[in-house]
Structures are given as structure tokens and as C-alpha cells.
MMTF fields as JSON, N, C-alpha, C and O atoms, coordinates in Angstrom:
{
  "mmtfVersion": "1.0.0",
  "mmtfProducer": "UNKNOWN",
  "numBonds": 495,
  "numAtoms": 496,
  "numGroups": 124,
  "numChains": 1,
  "numModels": 1,
  "chainsPerModel": [1],
  "groupsPerChain": [124],
  "chainIdList": ["A"],
  "bondAtomList": [4, 2, 8, 6, 12, 10, 16, 14, 20, 18, 24, 22, 28, 26, 32, 30, 36, 34, 40, 38, 44, 42, 48, 46, 52, 50, 56, 54, 60, 58, 64, 62, 68, 66, 72, 70, 76, 74, 80, 78, 84, 82, 88, 86, 92, 90, 96, 94, 100, 98, 104, 102, 108, 106, 112, 110, 116, 114, 120, 118, 124, 122, 128, 126, 132, 130, 136, 134, 140, 138, 144, 142, 148, 146, 152, 150, 156, 154, 160, 158, 164, 162, 168, 166, 172, 170, 176, 174, 180, 178, 184, 182, 188, 186, 192, 190, 196, 194, 200, 198, 204, 202, 208, 206, 212, 210, 216, 214, 220, 218, 224, 222, 228, 226, 232, 230, 236, 234, 240, 238, 244, 242, 248, 246, 252, 250, 256, 254, 260, 258, 264, 262, 268, 266, 272, 270, 276, 274, 280, 278, 284, 282, 288, 286, 292, 290, 296, 294, 300, 298, 304, 302, 308, 306, 312, 310, 316, 314, 320, 318, 324, 322, 328, 326, 332, 330, 336, 334, 340, 338, 344, 342, 348, 346, 352, 350, 356, 354, 360, 358, 364, 362, 368, 366, 372, 370, 376, 374, 380, 378, 384, 382, 388, 386, 392, 390, 396, 394, 400, 398, 404, 402, 408, 406, 412, 410, 416, 414, 420, 418, 424, 422, 428, 426, 432, 430, 436, 434, 440, 438, 444, 442, 448, 446, 452, 450, 456, 454, 460, 458, 464, 462, 468, 466, 472, 470, 476, 474, 480, 478, 484, 482, 488, 486, 492, 490],
  "bondOrderList": [1, 1, 1, 1, 1, 1, 1, 1, 1, 1, 1, 1, 1, 1, 1, 1, 1, 1, 1, 1, 1, 1, 1, 1, 1, 1, 1, 1, 1, 1, 1, 1, 1, 1, 1, 1, 1, 1, 1, 1, 1, 1, 1, 1, 1, 1, 1, 1, 1, 1, 1, 1, 1, 1, 1, 1, 1, 1, 1, 1, 1, 1, 1, 1, 1, 1, 1, 1, 1, 1, 1, 1, 1, 1, 1, 1, 1, 1, 1, 1, 1, 1, 1, 1, 1, 1, 1, 1, 1, 1, 1, 1, 1, 1, 1, 1, 1, 1, 1, 1, 1, 1, 1, 1, 1, 1, 1, 1, 1, 1, 1, 1, 1, 1, 1, 1, 1, 1, 1, 1, 1, 1, 1],
  "groupList": [{"groupName": "MET", "atomNameList": ["N", "CA", "C", "O"], "elementList": ["N", "C", "C", "O"], "formalChargeList": [0, 0, 0, 0], "bondAtomList": [1, 0, 2, 1, 3, 2], "bondOrderList": [1, 1, 2], "singleLetterCode": "M", "chemCompType": "L-PEPTIDE LINKING"}, {"groupName": "GLU", "atomNameList": ["N", "CA", "C", "O"], "elementList": ["N", "C", "C", "O"], "formalChargeList": [0, 0, 0, 0], "bondAtomList": [1, 0, 2, 1, 3, 2], "bondOrderList": [1, 1, 2], "singleLetterCode": "E", "chemCompType": "L-PEPTIDE LINKING"}, {"groupName": "LYS", "atomNameList": ["N", "CA", "C", "O"], "elementList": ["N", "C", "C", "O"], "formalChargeList": [0, 0, 0, 0], "bondAtomList": [1, 0, 2, 1, 3, 2], "bondOrderList": [1, 1, 2], "singleLetterCode": "K", "chemCompType": "L-PEPTIDE LINKING"}, {"groupName": "ILE", "atomNameList": ["N", "CA", "C", "O"], "elementList": ["N", "C", "C", "O"], "formalChargeList": [0, 0, 0, 0], "bondAtomList": [1, 0, 2, 1, 3, 2], "bondOrderList": [1, 1, 2], "singleLetterCode": "I", "chemCompType": "L-PEPTIDE LINKING"}, {"groupName": "ARG", "atomNameList": ["N", "CA", "C", "O"], "elementList": ["N", "C", "C", "O"], "formalChargeList": [0, 0, 0, 0], "bondAtomList": [1, 0, 2, 1, 3, 2], "bondOrderList": [1, 1, 2], "singleLetterCode": "R", "chemCompType": "L-PEPTIDE LINKING"}, {"groupName": "THR", "atomNameList": ["N", "CA", "C", "O"], "elementList": ["N", "C", "C", "O"], "formalChargeList": [0, 0, 0, 0], "bondAtomList": [1, 0, 2, 1, 3, 2], "bondOrderList": [1, 1, 2], "singleLetterCode": "T", "chemCompType": "L-PEPTIDE LINKING"}, {"groupName": "PHE", "atomNameList": ["N", "CA", "C", "O"], "elementList": ["N", "C", "C", "O"], "formalChargeList": [0, 0, 0, 0], "bondAtomList": [1, 0, 2, 1, 3, 2], "bondOrderList": [1, 1, 2], "singleLetterCode": "F", "chemCompType": "L-PEPTIDE LINKING"}, {"groupName": "GLY", "atomNameList": ["N", "CA", "C", "O"], "elementList": ["N", "C", "C", "O"], "formalChargeList": [0, 0, 0, 0], "bondAtomList": [1, 0, 2, 1, 3, 2], "bondOrderList": [1, 1, 2], "singleLetterCode": "G", "chemCompType": "PEPTIDE LINKING"}, {"groupName": "SER", "atomNameList": ["N", "CA", "C", "O"], "elementList": ["N", "C", "C", "O"], "formalChargeList": [0, 0, 0, 0], "bondAtomList": [1, 0, 2, 1, 3, 2], "bondOrderList": [1, 1, 2], "singleLetterCode": "S", "chemCompType": "L-PEPTIDE LINKING"}, {"groupName": "ASN", "atomNameList": ["N", "CA", "C", "O"], "elementList": ["N", "C", "C", "O"], "formalChargeList": [0, 0, 0, 0], "bondAtomList": [1, 0, 2, 1, 3, 2], "bondOrderList": [1, 1, 2], "singleLetterCode": "N", "chemCompType": "L-PEPTIDE LINKING"}, {"groupName": "TRP", "atomNameList": ["N", "CA", "C", "O"], "elementList": ["N", "C", "C", "O"], "formalChargeList": [0, 0, 0, 0], "bondAtomList": [1, 0, 2, 1, 3, 2], "bondOrderList": [1, 1, 2], "singleLetterCode": "W", "chemCompType": "L-PEPTIDE LINKING"}, {"groupName": "TYR", "atomNameList": ["N", "CA", "C", "O"], "elementList": ["N", "C", "C", "O"], "formalChargeList": [0, 0, 0, 0], "bondAtomList": [1, 0, 2, 1, 3, 2], "bondOrderList": [1, 1, 2], "singleLetterCode": "Y", "chemCompType": "L-PEPTIDE LINKING"}, {"groupName": "ASP", "atomNameList": ["N", "CA", "C", "O"], "elementList": ["N", "C", "C", "O"], "formalChargeList": [0, 0, 0, 0], "bondAtomList": [1, 0, 2, 1, 3, 2], "bondOrderList": [1, 1, 2], "singleLetterCode": "D", "chemCompType": "L-PEPTIDE LINKING"}, {"groupName": "VAL", "atomNameList": ["N", "CA", "C", "O"], "elementList": ["N", "C", "C", "O"], "formalChargeList": [0, 0, 0, 0], "bondAtomList": [1, 0, 2, 1, 3, 2], "bondOrderList": [1, 1, 2], "singleLetterCode": "V", "chemCompType": "L-PEPTIDE LINKING"}, {"groupName": "PRO", "atomNameList": ["N", "CA", "C", "O"], "elementList": ["N", "C", "C", "O"], "formalChargeList": [0, 0, 0, 0], "bondAtomList": [1, 0, 2, 1, 3, 2], "bondOrderList": [1, 1, 2], "singleLetterCode": "P", "chemCompType": "L-PEPTIDE LINKING"}, {"groupName": "GLN", "atomNameList": ["N", "CA", "C", "O"], "elementList": ["N", "C", "C", "O"], "formalChargeList": [0, 0, 0, 0], "bondAtomList": [1, 0, 2, 1, 3, 2], "bondOrderList": [1, 1, 2], "singleLetterCode": "Q", "chemCompType": "L-PEPTIDE LINKING"}, {"groupName": "LEU", "atomNameList": ["N", "CA", "C", "O"], "elementList": ["N", "C", "C", "O"], "formalChargeList": [0, 0, 0, 0], "bondAtomList": [1, 0, 2, 1, 3, 2], "bondOrderList": [1, 1, 2], "singleLetterCode": "L", "chemCompType": "L-PEPTIDE LINKING"}, {"groupName": "HIS", "atomNameList": ["N", "CA", "C", "O"], "elementList": ["N", "C", "C", "O"], "formalChargeList": [0, 0, 0, 0], "bondAtomList": [1, 0, 2, 1, 3, 2], "bondOrderList": [1, 1, 2], "singleLetterCode": "H", "chemCompType": "L-PEPTIDE LINKING"}, {"groupName": "ALA", "atomNameList": ["N", "CA", "C", "O"], "elementList": ["N", "C", "C", "O"], "formalChargeList": [0, 0, 0, 0], "bondAtomList": [1, 0, 2, 1, 3, 2], "bondOrderList": [1, 1, 2], "singleLetterCode": "A", "chemCompType": "L-PEPTIDE LINKING"}],
  "groupTypeList": [0, 1, 2, 1, 2, 3, 4, 5, 3, 6, 7, 5, 8, 9, 3, 2, 8, 3, 10, 11, 1, 3, 2, 5, 12, 8, 12, 13, 9, 3, 11, 12, 5, 9, 8, 9, 8, 3, 4, 13, 2, 4, 14, 15, 7, 16, 17, 3, 3, 8, 18, 8, 7, 15, 18, 5, 3, 1, 14, 8, 8, 2, 2, 3, 8, 3, 2, 7, 16, 6, 12, 13, 15, 15, 11, 9, 3, 0, 14, 15, 5, 11, 3, 16, 9, 7, 2, 7, 10, 7, 17, 7, 13, 7, 0, 8, 15, 11, 7, 18, 2, 7, 0, 18, 12, 8, 7, 11, 8, 6, 3, 1, 3, 16, 1, 17, 11, 11, 5, 7, 5, 2, 13, 2],
  "groupIdList": [1, 2, 3, 4, 5, 6, 7, 8, 9, 10, 11, 12, 13, 14, 15, 16, 17, 18, 19, 20, 21, 22, 23, 24, 25, 26, 27, 28, 29, 30, 31, 32, 33, 34, 35, 36, 37, 38, 39, 40, 41, 42, 43, 44, 45, 46, 47, 48, 49, 50, 51, 52, 53, 54, 55, 56, 57, 58, 59, 60, 61, 62, 63, 64, 65, 66, 67, 68, 69, 70, 71, 72, 73, 74, 75, 76, 77, 78, 79, 80, 81, 82, 83, 84, 85, 86, 87, 88, 89, 90, 91, 92, 93, 94, 95, 96, 97, 98, 99, 100, 101, 102, 103, 104, 105, 106, 107, 108, 109, 110, 111, 112, 113, 114, 115, 116, 117, 118, 119, 120, 121, 122, 123, 124],
  "secStructList": [7, 7, 2, 2, 2, 2, 2, 2, 2, 2, 7, 6, 6, 6, 1, 7, 5, 1, 7, 3, 3, 3, 3, 3, 6, 6, 7, 3, 3, 3, 3, 3, 6, 6, 6, 6, 3, 3, 3, 3, 3, 7, 1, 6, 6, 7, 3, 3, 3, 3, 6, 6, 3, 3, 3, 3, 7, 7, 7, 7, 1, 7, 3, 3, 3, 3, 3, 7, 1, 1, 7, 3, 3, 3, 3, 3, 1, 1, 7, 1, 7, 3, 3, 3, 3, 3, 7, 7, 1, 5, 7, 1, 1, 1, 7, 7, 2, 2, 2, 2, 2, 2, 2, 2, 2, 6, 6, 7, 7, 2, 2, 2, 2, 2, 2, 2, 2, 1, 6, 6, 7, 7, 7, 7],
  "xCoordList": [6.843, 8.179, 8.131, 7.206, 9.089, 9.131, 9.486, 10.178, 8.993, 9.202, 10.679, 11.067, 11.501, 12.92, 13.571, 14.473, 13.126, 13.659, 13.284, 14.117, 12.039, 11.613, 12.448, 12.874, 12.679, 13.49, 14.91, 15.493, 15.464, 16.812, 16.856, 17.792, 15.851, 15.81, 15.734, 16.468, 14.843, 14.666, 15.713, 15.887, 16.408, 17.453, 16.976, 15.897, 17.796, 17.423, 17.397, 16.831, 17.996, 17.897, 16.57, 16.143, 15.92, 14.616, 13.461, 12.456, 13.601, 12.605, 13.328, 14.07, 13.106, 13.918, 13.476, 14.169, 12.335, 11.817, 10.94, 10.447, 10.742, 9.783, 8.398, 7.487, 8.25, 6.974, 6.135, 5.916, 5.67, 4.864, 3.864, 3.993, 2.869, 1.916, 1.877, 2.164, 1.522, 1.464, 0.007, -0.749, -0.378, -1.713, -1.549, -0.547, -2.549, -2.494, -3.826, -4.808, -3.826, -5.055, -5.981, -7.004, -5.639, -6.537, -7.018, -7.655, -6.722, -7.149, -8.672, -9.285, -9.266, -10.703, -10.946, -10.338, -11.821, -12.188, -13.296, -14.347, -13.048, -13.998, -14.326, -13.438, -15.621, -16.052, -15.866, -16.403, -15.108, -14.836, -15.775, -15.623, -16.743, -17.728, -17.106, -17.627, -15.997, -15.35, -14.736, -14.852, -14.08, -13.411, -14.202, -13.796, -15.342, -16.165, -15.343, -15.426, -14.549, -13.699, -13.572, -13.944, -13.046, -12.826, -11.373, -10.462, -11.166, -9.826, -9.6, -10.53, -8.374, -8.014, -7.506, -6.598, -8.086, -7.676, -7.456, -7.943, -6.721, -6.554, -7.314, -7.319, -7.955, -8.826, -8.157, -8.786, -6.897, -6.245, -6.307, -5.897, -6.822, -6.886, -8.133, -8.369, -8.947, -10.176, -11.202, -11.214, -12.047, -13.152, -14.382, -14.682, -15.079, -16.268, -17.465, -17.326, -18.62, -19.868, -20.655, -20.921, -21.016, -21.79, -22.976, -23.189, -23.738, -24.898, -24.487, -25.282, -23.249, -22.795, -22.082, -21.558, -22.054, -21.456, -20.264, -20.027, -19.508, -18.346, -17.088, -16.968, -16.145, -14.888, -13.793, -14.061, -12.559, -11.405, -10.876, -10.747, -10.572, -10.077, -8.622, -7.767, -8.357, -7.021, -6.256, -6.869, -4.91, -4.113, -4.307, -4.264, -4.518, -4.641, -4.529, -4.473, -4.496, -4.441, -5.849, -6.013, -6.853, -8.243, -8.655, -7.911, -9.863, -10.458, -11.65, -12.195, -12.041, -13.222, -14.149, -13.692, -15.445, -16.437, -17.045, -17.491, -17.059, -17.604, -18.705, -18.505, -19.878, -21.015, -20.964, -20.969, -20.916, -20.945, -22.341, -23.308, -22.451, -23.749, -24.389, -25.604, -23.566, -24.119, -23.742, -24.414, -22.688, -22.244, -21.437, -21.189, -21.045, -20.194, -18.839, -18.757, -17.773, -16.427, -15.611, -15.816, -14.682, -13.784, -12.422, -11.919, -11.842, -10.523, -9.662, -10.155, -8.388, -7.455, -7.301, -7.245, -7.234, -7.006, -5.559, -5.306, -4.627, -3.222, -2.902, -3.204, -2.302, -1.998, -1.113, -0.166, -1.447, -0.635, 0.118, 1.155, -0.414, 0.166, 0.339, -0.566, 1.506, 1.794, 2.096, 2.874, 1.476, 1.697, 2.206, 1.547, 3.376, 3.94, 3.724, 4.271, 2.926, 2.694, 3.399, 3.16, 4.262, 4.992, 5.458, 5.18, 6.18, 6.737, 7.889, 8.072, 8.64, 9.699, 11.018, 11.163, 11.958, 13.312, 13.696, 13.208, 14.553, 15.072, 14.224, 13.431, 14.398, 13.765, 12.375, 11.663, 11.957, 10.605, 10.407, 9.271, 11.498, 11.413, 12.225, 13.364, 11.659, 12.427, 12.31, 11.272, 13.388, 13.377, 13.96, 15.005, 13.261, 13.748, 14.735, 14.399, 15.939, 16.932, 16.515, 16.786, 15.86, 15.421, 14.244, 14.171, 13.319, 12.188, 12.63, 12.131, 13.578, 14.088, 14.811, 14.673, 15.581, 16.271, 15.263, 15.418, 14.217, 13.178, 12.484, 12.194, 12.217, 11.597, 12.535, 12.107, 13.832, 14.809, 14.914, 14.961, 14.952, 15.013, 13.772, 13.822, 12.646, 11.4, 11.286, 10.287, 12.314, 12.336, 11.949, 11.895, 11.678, 11.351, 12.602, 13.703, 12.43, 13.56, 13.849, 13.031, 15.026, 15.364, 14.399, 14.122, 13.885, 12.913, 11.617, 11.061, 11.138, 9.912, 10.084, 9.168, 11.254, 11.526, 11.544, 10.916, 12.253, 12.318, 10.942, 10.587, 10.17, 8.846, 7.885, 6.928, 8.13, 7.314, 7.579, 6.636, 8.818, 9.168, 9.001, 8.736, 9.15, 9.011, 7.801, 7.92, 6.617, 5.361, 5.199, 5.589, 4.618, 4.399, 5.57, 5.515, 6.65, 7.815, 7.904, 7.376, 8.576, 8.849, 10.339, 10.925, 10.946, 12.371, 12.507, 11.857, 13.368, 13.582, 15.011, 15.387],
  "yCoordList": [4.138, 3.889, 3.865, 3.297, 4.459, 4.491, 3.118, 2.327, 2.854, 1.541, 1.193, 0.046, 2.159, 1.877, 1.516, 0.678, 2.138, 1.823, 0.386, -0.347, -0.017, -1.39, -2.363, -3.405, -2.018, -2.857, -3.005, -4.087, -1.933, -1.971, -2.849, -3.629, -2.732, -3.517, -5.013, -5.805, -5.404, -6.826, -7.341, -8.551, -6.434, -6.827, -6.733, -7.216, -6.102, -5.918, -7.228, -7.285, -8.279, -9.578, -10.273, -11.18, -9.856, -10.415, -9.608, -10.175, -8.29, -7.415, -6.683, -5.732, -7.132, -6.698, -5.364, -4.817, -4.845, -3.614, -2.905, -3.527, -1.595, -0.882, -0.886, -0.2, -1.654, -1.741, -2.804, -3.888, -2.491, -3.427, -2.659, -1.454, -3.386, -2.808, -3.679, -4.875, -3.066, -3.788, -3.943, -2.972, -5.18, -5.467, -6.084, -6.741, -5.868, -6.437, -7.091, -6.969, -7.79, -8.426, -7.443, -7.85, -6.157, -5.176, -4.149, -3.161, -4.372, -3.44, -3.459, -4.521, -2.271, -2.114, -1.231, -0.168, -1.657, -0.845, 0.116, -0.307, 1.415, 2.443, 3.305, 3.74, 3.539, 4.388, 5.851, 6.301, 6.586, 7.994, 8.821, 8.848, 9.494, 10.263, 11.492, 11.974, 12.004, 13.181, 12.872, 13.665, 11.712, 11.36, 10.335, 9.963, 9.876, 8.866, 7.621, 7.078, 7.185, 6.011, 5.22, 5.691, 4.028, 3.183, 3.328, 3.227, 3.564, 3.701, 2.6, 2.162, 2.17, 1.159, 1.887, 2.715, 1.58, 2.176, 1.063, -0.055, 1.38, 0.471, 1.071, 2.292, 0.255, 0.783, 1.732, 2.69, 1.49, 2.33, 3.797, 4.165, 4.626, 6.055, 6.531, 7.736, 5.607, 6.018, 6.483, 6.02, 7.392, 7.86, 7.034, 6.84, 6.556, 5.746, 6.355, 7.059, 6.066, 6.46, 5.183, 4.418, 4.967, 3.774, 4.193, 5.382, 3.224, 3.509, 4.222, 4.957, 4.008, 4.64, 5.972, 6.566, 6.442, 7.746, 7.66, 6.637, 8.766, 8.853, 8.536, 8.911, 7.835, 7.468, 7.336, 7.236, 7.337, 7.069, 5.696, 5.381, 4.885, 3.535, 3.629, 4.107, 3.178, 3.231, 1.952, 0.906, 2.023, 0.826, -0.224, 0.079, -1.449, -2.568, -3.863, -3.857, -4.955, -6.263, -6.81, -7.959, -5.988, -6.415, -6.393, -5.955, -6.879, -6.85, -5.908, -5.598, -5.463, -4.634, -5.328, -5.87, -5.31, -5.878, -4.751, -3.744, -4.929, -3.916, -4.551, -5.578, -3.915, -4.426, -3.838, -2.62, -4.711, -4.309, -4.453, -4.58, -4.435, -4.539, -5.9, -6.001, -6.954, -8.301, -9.07, -10.042, -8.662, -9.44, -8.581, -7.399, -9.198, -8.553, -9.238, -10.465, -8.447, -9.014, -8.439, -7.305, -9.254, -8.797, -8.467, -9.164, -7.388, -6.937, -6.693, -6.224, -7.008, -6.651, -5.134, -4.512, -4.542, -3.105, -2.8, -1.861, -3.578, -3.47, -4.665, -5.799, -4.437, -5.56, -6.61, -6.287, -7.861, -8.984, -9.627, -10.262, -9.455, -10.051, -8.975, -8.177, -8.964, -8.05, -8.881, -9.833, -8.516, -9.22, -8.204, -7.197, -8.468, -7.603, -8.272, -9.343, -7.64, -8.125, -7.188, -5.981, -7.734, -6.864, -7.557, -8.732, -6.783, -7.303, -6.413, -5.317, -6.884, -6.078, -6.164, -6.864, -5.426, -5.358, -3.892, -3.094, -3.528, -2.166, -1.239, -1.678, 0.057, 1.063, 1.443, 2.128, 1.029, 1.31, 2.715, 3.143, 3.442, 4.798, 4.864, 4.398, 5.433, 5.638, 4.493, 3.839, 4.268, 3.355, 1.995, 1.898, 0.952, -0.412, -0.719, -0.606, -1.102, -1.404, -2.613, -2.661, -3.584, -4.76, -4.424, -4.895, -3.602, -3.174, -2.327, -2.489, -1.409, -0.547, -1.371, -1.105, -2.367, -3.228, -4.004, -4.15, -4.507, -5.24, -4.361, -4.804, -3.112, -2.19, -1.897, -1.857, -1.69, -1.426, -2.627, -2.46, -3.833, -5.047, -5.196, -5.831, -4.597, -4.666, -3.531, -3.429, -2.673, -1.643, -0.249, 0.662, -0.05, 1.291, 2.159, 1.67, 3.454, 4.391, 4.816, 4.613, 5.408, 5.859, 6.94, 7.044, 7.744, 8.781, 8.134, 8.539, 7.136, 6.438, 5.759, 5.753, 5.194, 4.508, 5.513, 5.282, 6.625, 7.638, 8.219, 8.401, 8.51, 9.083, 8.061, 8.439, 6.782, 5.732, 5.669, 5.599, 5.692, 5.558, 6.855, 6.822, 7.973, 9.272, 9.983, 10.936, 9.476, 9.966, 11.466, 12.01, 12.104, 13.538, 14.365, 15.594, 13.704, 14.442, 14.303, 13.358, 15.254, 15.215, 15.408, 16.349, 14.527, 14.633, 15.528, 15.296, 16.572, 17.509, 17.493, 18.21],
  "zCoordList": [8.951, 8.462, 6.932, 6.352, 6.297, 4.838, 4.281, 4.922, 3.063, 2.453, 2.293, 2.513, 1.917, 1.736, 3.065, 3.104, 4.156, 5.486, 5.872, 6.403, 5.609, 5.885, 5.059, 5.557, 3.799, 2.91, 3.445, 3.37, 3.979, 4.544, 5.786, 5.959, 6.656, 7.889, 7.584, 8.176, 6.657, 6.337, 5.361, 5.215, 4.695, 3.752, 2.322, 1.978, 1.487, 0.086, -0.686, -1.778, -0.141, -0.817, -0.462, -1.175, 0.628, 1.008, 0.432, 0.004, 0.419, -0.201, -1.313, -1.067, -2.539, -3.665, -4.28, -5.139, -3.845, -4.424, -3.405, -2.464, -3.592, -2.752, -3.4, -2.937, -4.46, -5.155, -4.45, -4.99, -3.25, -2.476, -1.627, -1.413, -1.152, -0.219, 1.029, 0.981, 2.125, 3.394, 3.794, 3.829, 4.094, 4.609, 5.986, 6.269, 6.848, 8.183, 8.516, 7.784, 9.647, 10.101, 10.811, 11.362, 10.804, 11.388, 10.355, 10.721, 9.077, 8.036, 7.884, 7.77, 7.886, 7.738, 6.515, 6.393, 5.618, 4.459, 4.88, 5.362, 4.693, 5.101, 3.882, 3.148, 3.687, 2.582, 2.975, 3.987, 2.175, 2.414, 1.54, 0.319, 2.16, 1.4, 0.734, -0.272, 1.282, 0.685, -0.676, -1.611, -0.782, -2.039, -2.849, -3.95, -2.296, -2.963, -3.3, -4.402, -2.323, -2.535, -1.24, -0.165, -1.363, -0.193, 0.235, -0.586, 1.513, 2.077, 3.103, 3.78, 3.206, 4.202, 5.438, 5.352, 6.57, 7.839, 8.844, 8.672, 9.886, 11.014, 12.184, 12.341, 13.007, 14.067, 15.045, 15.494, 15.385, 16.4, 15.995, 14.894, 16.89, 16.654, 15.938, 15.856, 15.414, 14.739, 15.767, 16.907, 15.35, 16.183, 15.817, 14.639, 16.821, 16.569, 17.289, 18.289, 16.759, 17.398, 17.637, 16.71, 18.867, 19.214, 20.072, 20.307, 20.534, 21.379, 22.664, 23.249, 23.104, 24.347, 24.107, 25.05, 22.88, 22.596, 21.664, 21.022, 21.602, 20.719, 21.517, 22.684, 20.868, 21.529, 20.49, 19.293, 20.96, 20.119, 20.498, 21.682, 19.506, 19.772, 20.213, 19.469, 21.408, 21.986, 21.654, 21.444, 21.603, 21.32, 22.406, 23.598, 21.979, 22.92, 22.134, 20.905, 22.849, 22.192, 21.952, 21.541, 22.208, 22.042, 20.584, 19.705, 20.357, 19.029, 19.058, 20.118, 17.878, 17.743, 16.75, 15.744, 17.034, 16.125, 15.309, 15.858, 13.99, 13.094, 12.265, 11.616, 12.301, 11.543, 10.148, 9.966, 9.179, 7.788, 7.228, 7.98, 5.937, 5.28, 5.5, 5.674, 5.492, 5.568, 6.825, 7.17, 7.516, 8.668, 9.648, 9.409, 10.735, 11.726, 11.683, 11.74, 11.584, 11.551, 12.694, 13.128, 13.165, 14.225, 13.634, 12.752, 14.142, 13.702, 14.93, 15.955, 14.829, 15.893, 15.902, 14.842, 17.076, 17.163, 16.771, 16.016, 17.271, 16.88, 15.988, 16.358, 14.829, 13.939, 14.61, 15.326, 14.359, 14.832, 13.666, 13.86, 12.458, 11.259, 10.19, 9.944, 9.565, 8.462, 7.224, 7.277, 6.116, 4.858, 3.842, 3.581, 3.27, 2.25, 0.905, 0.643, 0.052, -1.301, -2.263, -2.247, -3.096, -3.996, -5.239, -5.483, -6.018, -7.264, -7.678, -7.146, -8.604, -9.182, -8.434, -7.432, -8.966, -8.431, -8.374, -9.175, -7.449, -7.407, -6.573, -5.74, -6.806, -5.97, -6.433, -5.699, -7.62, -8.092, -8.627, -8.835, -8.854, -9.367, -10.647, -10.683, -11.687, -12.906, -13.897, -14.001, -14.615, -15.748, -15.384, -14.741, -15.81, -15.636, -16.752, -17.931, -16.389, -17.425, -18.264, -19.464, -17.637, -18.382, -19.29, -20.425, -18.78, -19.605, -20.773, -21.887, -20.525, -21.592, -22.653, -23.847, -22.224, -23.191, -24.022, -25.234, -23.347, -24.074, -25.1, -26.212, -24.726, -25.68, -26.847, -28.0, -26.538, -27.598, -28.533, -29.752, -27.976, -28.794, -29.677, -30.73, -29.231, -30.01, -31.022, -31.733, -31.088, -32.107, -31.657, -32.484, -30.373, -29.894, -29.891, -29.638, -30.175, -30.16, -28.725, -27.827, -28.522, -27.171, -26.697, -25.502, -27.626, -27.254, -26.775, -25.754, -27.504, -27.094, -25.74, -24.917, -25.518, -24.24, -23.093, -22.06, -23.264, -22.207, -21.896, -20.731, -22.942, -22.727, -22.121, -21.445, -22.355, -21.726, -20.223, -19.434, -19.827, -18.408, -17.626, -16.424, -18.281, -17.61, -18.199, -18.97, -17.8, -18.364, -18.137, -17.104, -19.127, -19.025, -19.493, -19.45, -19.949, -20.44, -21.958, -22.544, -22.571, -24.011, -24.209, -23.674, -24.97, -25.278, -26.497, -27.517, -26.395, -27.522, -27.945, -28.872]
}
């Protein structure tokens, strides 16, 4: 579901911006060798290799145990808890009217303000 749709469902007075991320109790950090980075995945639908062979994790209310470098942790296969961490107001796209006013009050020109909020552009 898109962030704006979630914001609409819960109400724009409860979620004031789409500048948020969603974390769950089933998030697993996985090292991606292709991009050399850590990605957050949820167990459902992942392919696993174990002593009994290869399998795909099917949706269920069960937990899965994953052995990390130092310990074994359990994760819900289907999330039971969702945490929305965010900040800001509005849609999170474009120029903040309060930020632009603050920059103008600090002496920045309208060109500097526009180029700050719309990175990669040049005002001519």
C-alpha cells in the first residue's frame, strides 16, 4: 500500500506527512551481496536453505528462528506489530513553506531557496 493511502486511511491529522518508515516485528536485516548493503526483508515469501533443503516461507502465524553471527533470534513470519516512525508535515515532496520562509528571513534569495529545495535544478 502506498504511504499516502495509509495516511488517508488513518487520517491526515494522525499521520501528518508521508515522510515516515514502517517497521514491524518481523523485519529481518539481510546482507545483499549484489549491492553490498543491508536490506530489510520480512520472512514471508523468502527462500531459505536449511539442512532439510530449500523452501519458501509461507504465510502463517508461526515464528522463524534465524541464526546470526552471535545469536539466534525469532521473528514472526507475518507481522503482528507495525511501527510508523516519521517526521514533518505535508506530503514530503517539494518545498516546505516554513523552511523557505526561514531561509528568506535569514537572507537567502528566492533563487537560492528554489535551488535548495529542488536539487539538481538551476534557475535562469
